[in-house]
C-alpha positions in Angstrom: 13.6 -22.6 63.5 10.1 -23.3 64.6 7.2 -22.8 62.3 3.4 -22.9 62.6 2.7 -24.6 59.2 -0.3 -26.5 58.2 -1.0 -28.5 55.0 -4.4 -27.9 53.4 -6.2 -31.0 52.3 -7.4 -29.6 49.0 -4.2 -28.8 47.2 -1.4 -29.6 49.6 -0.4 -25.9 49.7 1.7 -24.9 52.7 0.2 -22.1 54.9 3.1 -20.6 56.8 3.6 -17.3 58.7 7.4 -17.6 58.6 7.6 -17.4 54.8 9.9 -20.5 54.5 9.1 -24.0 55.3 12.3 -26.1 55.0 10.6 -29.0 56.8 8.0 -29.3 54.0 10.4 -28.4 51.1 8.0 -25.7 49.8 8.4 -22.0 50.2 5.4 -19.6 50.2 5.3 -15.9 49.8 2.7 -13.5 51.0 1.3 -16.0 53.5 -1.3 -15.0 56.0 -3.1 -16.8 58.8 -6.0 -17.4 56.5 -3.7 -19.1 53.9 -1.1 -18.4 51.3 -2.1 -15.9 48.5 1.0 -16.6 46.3 3.3 -19.6 46.0 6.5 -20.5 44.2 6.4 -23.0 41.4 9.9 -24.4 41.0 8.7 -27.3 38.7 6.8 -25.2 36.2 9.6 -25.2 33.6 10.1 -28.9 34.0 6.4 -29.7 33.5 6.1 -27.3 30.6 9.1 -28.9 28.9 7.6 -32.4 29.5 4.4 -31.2 27.7 6.6 -29.8 24.8 5.0 -26.4 25.1 6.4 -22.9 24.6 5.7 -20.4 27.4 3.2 -18.6 25.1 1.4 -21.9 24.2 1.1 -22.8 27.9 -0.2 -19.3 28.8 -2.8 -19.5 26.1 -3.9 -23.0 27.0 -4.2 -22.0 30.7 -5.8 -18.7 30.0 -3.1 -16.6 31.8 -0.6 -14.0 30.6 2.7 -15.2 29.2 4.4 -12.9 31.7 2.9 -15.1 34.5 4.6 -18.2 33.0 7.9 -16.3 32.7 7.7 -15.0 36.3 6.9 -18.4 37.7 9.8 -20.0 35.8 12.1 -17.2 37.0 11.4 -17.9 40.7 8.8 -15.3 41.4 5.6 -16.2 43.3 2.3 -16.6 41.4 -1.3 -16.2 42.6 -2.9 -19.5 43.6 -5.6 -19.1 40.9 -2.9 -18.8 38.3 -1.1 -21.9 39.7 -4.3 -23.9 39.5 -4.9 -22.8 35.9 -1.3 -23.7 34.9 -1.5 -27.1 36.6 -4.8 -28.0 34.9 -3.4 -27.0 31.5 -0.3 -29.2 32.1 -2.3 -32.1 33.5 -0.6 -32.0 36.9 -1.6 -30.9 40.4 -0.7 -27.6 41.9 1.4 -29.5 44.5 3.5 -31.0 41.7 4.3 -27.5 40.4 5.2 -26.4 43.9 7.5 -29.3 44.6 11.1 -29.5 43.4 11.5 -30.8 39.8 11.6 -34.6 39.6 15.0 -36.2 39.0 
């Protein structure tokens, strides 16, 4: 499967028009040629647990809705701005949230 993917220097997000990038190990949803608008965050639950936060606590700390945390942890894509806010609240990078959980 060929893919026209590119990694952005700012946040290491994958911009992909094929919607799946097995080479990079990150899947994006809603991608456009201008860049991804939403991304999956498979490590969100891991990093939240490492911070010993409940979903509601993380949502309040990040300034997002608790439903966004639940959606992200349940495998639904989140807006990039939401991912950045969650990453900042957890003390990690957006790329860490998008990567598979450590271990």
